[in-house]
C-alpha positions in Angstrom: 19.6 -30.7 5.0 17.1 -29.2 7.5 15.4 -25.9 6.9 15.7 -23.2 9.5 12.2 -22.0 8.5 9.4 -23.4 10.8 7.4 -26.1 9.1 4.2 -24.1 9.0 5.9 -21.0 7.6 7.8 -23.1 5.0 4.6 -24.7 3.9 2.9 -21.3 3.6 5.8 -20.0 1.5 5.6 -23.0 -0.8 1.9 -22.6 -1.2 2.2 -18.9 -2.0 4.8 -19.7 -4.7 2.5 -22.3 -6.2 -0.4 -19.8 -6.1 1.8 -17.3 -8.0 2.7 -19.9 -10.7 -1.0 -20.7 -11.1 -2.0 -17.0 -11.2 0.7 -16.3 -13.9 0.1 -19.5 -15.9 0.0 -18.5 -19.6 -2.5 -21.3 -20.2 -5.0 -19.7 -17.7 -8.2 -19.6 -19.7 -8.7 -15.9 -19.7 -8.1 -15.2 -23.4 -4.7 -13.5 -23.2 -3.4 -15.2 -26.3 -6.0 -13.4 -28.4 -4.4 -10.0 -27.8 -1.3 -8.3 -29.2 -1.9 -4.8 -27.7 -1.1 -3.0 -30.9 2.0 -5.1 -31.8 0.2 -6.5 -34.9 0.1 -2.9 -36.3 3.9 -2.5 -35.9 4.4 -5.8 -37.7 2.1 -5.0 -40.6 3.8 -1.7 -41.1 7.1 -3.5 -41.0 8.3 -1.5 -38.0 9.0 -4.8 -36.2 10.0 -7.6 -38.4 13.3 -9.0 -37.1 14.8 -10.3 -33.9 16.7 -7.0 -33.1 13.6 -5.0 -33.7 11.6 -7.3 -31.5 14.0 -6.7 -28.7 14.0 -2.9 -29.3 10.2 -2.8 -29.3 9.9 -5.0 -26.2 12.4 -2.9 -24.2 10.7 0.3 -25.2 7.2 -1.1 -24.4 8.3 -2.3 -20.9 10.2 0.9 -19.9 8.0 3.6 -21.4 4.5 2.1 -21.2 4.0 -1.1 -19.2 5.8 0.2 -16.1 3.6 3.2 -15.8 0.4 1.4 -16.5 -0.4 -2.2 -15.7 2.7 -2.8 -13.5 2.1 0.3 -11.4 -1.6 -0.6 -11.2 -0.8 -4.1 -10.0 1.4 -2.7 -7.3 -1.1 -0.1 -6.1 -3.9 -2.8 -6.1 -1.8 -5.0 -3.9 -1.1 -2.1 -1.5 -4.7 -1.0 -1.4 -5.8 -4.6 -0.7 -3.4 -4.7 2.2 -5.1 -1.6 3.5 -8.5 -3.0 2.9 -9.1 0.1 0.8 -11.9 -1.0 -1.6 -12.8 2.6 -2.6 -9.1 3.0 -3.6 -9.3 -0.2 -5.7 -12.4 1.1 -7.4 -10.8 4.4 -8.2 -7.7 2.7 -9.4 -9.8 0.7 -11.9 -11.5 3.9 -13.1 -8.3 5.8 -13.6 -6.7 2.9 -15.4 -9.7 2.6 -17.7 -9.5 6.3 -18.4 -5.8 6.1 -19.1 -6.3 3.4 -21.8 -7.3 5.7 -24.7 -7.6 3.0 -27.4 -10.9 1.1 -27.1 -9.3 -2.2 -27.8 -6.9 -1.9 -25.0 -9.7 -1.0 -22.5 -11.8 -3.9 -23.7 -8.8 -6.3 -23.5 -7.9 -5.2 -20.0 -11.5 -5.5 -18.6 -12.4 -8.7 -20.4 -9.3 -10.5 -19.1 -9.9 -9.0 -15.6 -13.5 -10.3 -15.6 -12.5 -13.8 -16.7 -9.8 -13.8 -14.0 -12.4 -12.9 -11.4 -14.6 -15.8 -12.5 -11.6 -18.2 -12.0 -10.8 -16.8 -8.6 -14.3 -16.9 -7.2 -14.0 -20.6 -6.3 -10.9 -19.9 -4.3 -11.5 -16.4 -2.9 -15.3 -16.1 -3.1 -15.7 -16.1 0.7 -12.9 -13.5 1.4 -14.6 -10.4 2.8 -12.3 -8.1 0.8 -13.0 -10.0 -2.5 -16.7 -10.0 -1.8 -16.8 -6.3 -1.1 -14.9 -5.7 -4.4 -17.3 -7.9 -6.3 -20.2 -5.9 -4.8 -18.7 -2.7 -6.0 -18.2 -4.1 -9.5 -21.8 -5.5 -9.5 -23.1 -2.0 -8.6 -21.4 -0.6 -11.6 -18.9 1.5 -9.7 -16.0 0.2 -11.8 -14.8 -2.3 -14.3 -12.3 -5.1 -13.4 -9.0 -4.5 -15.1 -6.7 -7.5 -15.3 -3.7 -5.9 -13.5 -5.9 -4.7 -10.7 -7.6 -8.1 -10.1 -4.1 -9.7 -10.3 -2.9 -7.4 -7.5 -5.9 -8.0 -5.3 -5.6 -11.8 -5.8 -1.9 -11.7 -5.1 -2.4 -10.1 -1.8 -5.3 -12.4 -0.8 -3.2 -15.4 -1.8 -0.3 -14.2 0.4 2.0 -13.6 -2.5 4.9 -11.2 -1.9 4.4 -7.9 -3.7 7.7 -7.8 -5.5 7.3 -11.5 -6.5 4.0 -10.7 -8.0 5.4 -7.6 -9.9 8.2 -9.8 -11.3 5.7 -12.4 -12.4 3.3 -10.1 -14.2 6.1 -8.2 -15.9 7.7 -11.4 -17.1 4.3 -12.7 -18.3 3.9 -9.5 -20.4 7.3 -9.9 -21.9 6.8 -13.6 -22.7 3.4 -12.9 -24.3 4.9 -10.2 -26.5 7.7 -12.6 -27.7 5.2 -15.4 -28.3 3.0 -13.0 -30.4 6.1 -12.1 -32.5 6.7 -15.8 -33.1 3.3 -16.0 -34.7 3.3 -12.6 -36.5 6.9 -12.2 -38.0 7.6 -15.1 -37.5 10.3 -15.1 -34.9 12.1 -18.4 -34.2 11.6 -20.0 -30.8 15.3 -19.9 -30.1 15.5 -16.2 -30.9 12.5 -15.6 -28.7 14.1 -17.3 -25.7 17.3 -15.4 -26.3 15.4 -12.1 -26.2 13.7 -13.1 -22.9 17.1 -13.8 -21.4 18.5 -10.5 -22.7 15.6 -8.3 -21.3 15.9 -9.6 -17.8 17.9 -6.5 -16.8 15.0 -4.4 -18.2 12.5 -6.4 -16.2 14.4 -5.9 -13.1 14.7 -2.2 -13.9 11.0 -1.7 -14.3 10.1 -3.7 -11.2 12.4 -1.5 -9.1 11.2 1.6 -11.0 7.5 0.9 -10.5 8.0 0.4 -6.8 9.2 4.1 -6.6 6.4 5.6 -8.7 3.6 7.8 -7.2 -0.1 7.0 -7.8 -0.5 10.2 -9.8 2.1 8.8 -12.3 -0.3 6.1 -13.4 -1.2 6.4 -17.1 2.1 7.9 -18.3 3.0 6.4 -21.6 4.5 6.8 -25.0 1.7 8.0 -27.3 3.1 5.9 -30.2 1.8 2.7 -28.5 -1.7 4.2 -28.2 -1.7 5.3 -31.8 -0.7 1.9 -33.1 -3.4 0.3 -31.0 -6.0 2.7 -32.4 -4.8 1.9 -35.9 -5.2 -1.8 -35.2 -9.0 -1.4 -35.1 -8.9 -0.6 -38.9 -6.3 -3.1 -40.2 -7.6 -4.8 -43.3 -6.6 -8.3 -42.0 -5.7 -9.2 -38.4 -5.0 -12.2 -36.2 -5.5 -10.6 -32.8 -8.5 -8.8 -31.2 -6.2 -6.0 -30.0 
């Protein structure tokens, strides 16, 4: 069966999808597996210790925290990149850092972002926009948050904005479930069932984040921040955050 898409366009679409899979690969060596983003506190306090509670936690986290923070930041980064607005990307990084009150969350976001930059340099190092961004970071104008770097890379790799939003949101959900499998523990089958069941929520937050205004960046449920702050002083812990 022949495609109606011109060969060059079809090839470009395939390449962008492959780039998205690479960018979202959970095995990308940036250290994401070392962070629970406060979830470990919930588990130790026995607030999350069963499959139904994992789902409840995950839905609340996605709808009341992730959508207004990293997902919105990724979308804005993609849009600012399209506009070649490096000052906007710099400001976005600074606002996102300021909105992450817990120290561990700030450190996690910027460390993962820096490592992602290092990986991307071999592929995007000669892109003028990427070079200008690296110059701003090198001059100390901003840190490199993971979601912001992800949005910049997605644009430069010709990845559709909505596809990138879906991928980063799913990756966040999947990472949370995998963390629960280690902490509770949650069975692998229960984890996969939860990921199927939250697909409506993922669709909801992607559509929701597309409608948010830049000034809504940083809105969150304070409970998530408090648990992340408490994580710093847990007696024993597996995760860095």
